[in-house]
C-alpha positions, 0 to 999 in steps of 0.5 A: 747761914749762906743766903742767895737773895734773888729779886729785881725789887732791890736798890743798886744804889742807896739814893734810888728814890723809886725803888723801895728799901723793904727787901733791902732792909731784910738783907741788911738785918740778916747780914747784921745778924751774922749771915752771909747774903749775896743779892742778885737782881735779874733785870729785864730791861724793857720792864725796867724802862717801863717802871722808869728805873735807872739803867745799870750795866751787868756787874757787881755793885755795892748793894747787888749784882745786876744781871740784865736781860734783853728778853724775859729771862732768856737763857740760864742766869748763872751764865751771867754771874761770877762762879762764886755767886752760883754755888753752895747756898743754904737757902735761896730766897726769891722775891718778885716774878724775876727772882722766882723764875731765876730760882729755877736755875739754882739747886738747893732749898728755895723760899718763894715770896708772894707779892701783888705782881706775882698774883698778876702773873698767876691770874692774867692770861697774857702770862700763862704760857711761860711765866705762870708755868715757871712760877708754879714750878718754883712754888712746887719745889719751894720749902716755904712760901713767904706771903708779904701780907695777910691778905696776899696769903689769903688770895694766894691760897685761894689759887693754890690751897695745896700749899697752905702748910708751907705758907707764912706771912712775912710783912715789913716793919718800920723804923719809926718810933710810935708816938701816943697822941691825944686827938680831940673830937673832930665834929666842930673843928677843921679836920686835917687829912693827909695822904702820901703816895706815888701819884699814879692811877691805882693809888686812887687819889682822885677819888679821895679828892672828890670825896672831900672837895665839897666839905669846907671843914676838911683840909687835904694835903697830898704828898708825892709826885707822879704822872697824875699830878696835873689831872689831880690839881685840876680837880680842886682848888682847896688841896695842898700838893707838896710834891716829893718830901723827905721822910722826916718831913712826911712824918711831921706832916702826918704828926700834924694831921688827924686822918691818913687816907690812901684808898690804893689798890693792888698794894703788896703791903704799904709801909706808909700806912704803918708810918701814919699809924705810928704818927698817931693818925686815924688810918684808912686803907682799902678793904681786902688790900694792903694792910687789911688784916693789920688794920681792923675796921673800927678797931685800930683804923678803918677800911673802905671800898676804893670808890668816892661814896665809900671814902666819903662815908668812911671819913664822915664816920670818923669825923662823927666819932666821939672822943672816947671812940677816937681815944680807943682807936688810937690806943689800939693803933699804937699797940698794933704798930709797936709790933711792926718794927723793922727788927722784929719783922726781919727776925720773924722772917728769918726764923720762918726761913730757918724753920722751913729749911 
C-alpha cells in the first residue's frame, strides 16, 4: 500500500528533543511491514517559531519533506512538492490541523486524525472563519477518523455525532518492557513521588508541588525543563529538580518511585503515563483528559481533578491504601500496559485504515 502522511508533528531529524516521535513510530512500523510511506510536513513558520522548533528550509530530508509557509497554508501545497510526492496514493493519513487542511489539496481516500489541537481549532472562535471550515471539509470527506485517545473520541463525537460510524481510537504504544513490582504499604514510610513533563503551565506541576509540600514523608522528584522551572523552584525547598534526563534514566527514576503524578490538561494522549505504569508506579492522571479511559480510577491507577486539593486527596488516598489494594492496582496496571506496546498499537492503527479504505 502507498501512503501519504501529512503532519507538522514529525521530527525532521532523529535528535529533535522537542518533537515527539509518536507519529514517527507509526510510520516506522508501517514501512517495516512493507508499505511505502511518504511524509510531508506542512510547516507554518510563525507557529514553528512560537513552539520553539528548529528551522528547516523547504526540501527533502531523511525523515520527511518539509514545506514552509509564511502565512497559514496560503496556496496549494502541491506546488511546493516534487511531482512524485503528489500522485497515486492508496490513502492519505492527515494529523494535526496542518495535515488535515493540507489534505484538501489531494485527491483520494483520507484518514483524518483528532488531537487536542484539532479540538481547539474546532471550538475557539479565532479559528472559525478559515481553519474550522477547512477541517470540517476534510472530516466530511474522510473515510475514517482516527481519534488519538478514548477521551478525544468522546469529545469529538460531542461536536460531530454524525461521524460516529467512521471514528476509531488510534493510541500510541510504548517500547518499554513492563515489569512487575512489589510495592509495600506506604502508610508508615517515606513515599517517593515522581513526575516528568515539559515545564509549562498546562502541565500543572505547580499544583502538584503545592499539594505535597507540607507533607514531610513525601519526597517529590520533578524531571524536565521549560520556562516554568524558576517559578516552580521557588515554591518549595524540598523538591528535587533533575532537568532534562535521557529516557533510560527517566525510566530508572520511575522504577525507584512509588507514585507517578501528572495533573496535566489538554493532553492528546500522554506516553509518559504508560511508561510510568510499565515501571510499576501507581499512576495518577487528570480526569477527562489524556489516558483517562485507559486508567480507570481505583482499578489500575487513579484520576484526579487538576487542582491542589483534589491532587492532595488523591495522593493521601493512595498512601492510605493497604498492601492488598496496592497489589491489585499494580497487577491491573501491568495487565493494562502490556496491551499498549508500540507494535500492537501501530498494527491496530494500520488495520483500521485498511478496514476503512
